[in-house]
N, C-alpha and C positions, 0 to 999 in steps of 0.2 A: 423443462428448457425453452428459455426465450427465443423465439424464432423471428422477429419483427426489428430491426434496427443490428443484430446479429454484427456489424462490419463496425457500427461505433463502440458498442462492449468487446470487440476482439481489437479493435486499436488503443479501446483507454489501455485494455489488458499489457500489453507489448509498450504503452510507452510507461505504463508504470515498473513493466517489468525491465527495460533498458535503463531508467533513474537508476533503479536498484542495484544493478551492476555497476552504473557510471557508477554512486557514489562508494560499494563494497570496494572500488581500483582506487579509487581514488583518498581514503581517507589512510592517512600515514599517520595521522596523530593521533592520542588517545582522545577521547569522548566517555563521557559519562553516560548511565542506565537515564541519568534527568532528562538529558539532551536528548536521547532519542528519543525517549519517550515524551517530552515539545514536539519532535519533526514531526511523530506515529500520527501525531494528534492532529498535526499543521494538517499531513496528508489528507485523513481521516475526513477534515472538514471538506476541504477541496474535493473530494471523492461524492462524497452528501452531494456537493454546491452539482457537478456535474451529476450524477443522477437527479436530483430534483426539476432541473432544466434540462432534461432530455423527453423525449418522444414517448418514453414506454409507458406505458398503463400502468396505473397506482401499486396494482397488484405487483406486477415484474419489479417497477422501483423497491417497494417494500421485501421480498427478496433479495434483490442485489445488495439492499444495504445492511441485509444480515451476512449474508455471503463476503461482501469484503471487510466487516468488521473482523469474522470468524477469518480471512486469509492476510488481513492486515496484522492481527494477534501471530500464527502462526509466524508471518514474515521475520515480524520484531525479534521474536524468539528465539530462531535461527539465528540473527544477527546478532543478537548479544551471546548468542554461544559463541560463532565464529570471532567476537575480537575481543571474548574473554579466554576462549583459546590461546589467541595469536597474541596477549598479553594487552592488548590497547581496548580495555574498557576499566574504565577506571571505575 
């Protein structure tokens, strides 16, 4: 468990969650899987940059990188399912 800089980690998670909720609620148009994959890739690069430039130790950074990639994939699959179920996924 990460003990130092927990506030930064929690803030990043909450910001990501809020953006995901806003993005989902504002999406009224149809979107393709390729567009979602591109958005995920951009988000991953941003998170990776933030982790690299944080004050965490190298060990903590590596753990975060592994964790966020699993989270991103899980979130993307859930989003695709919701869009597919609502008929908005091309």
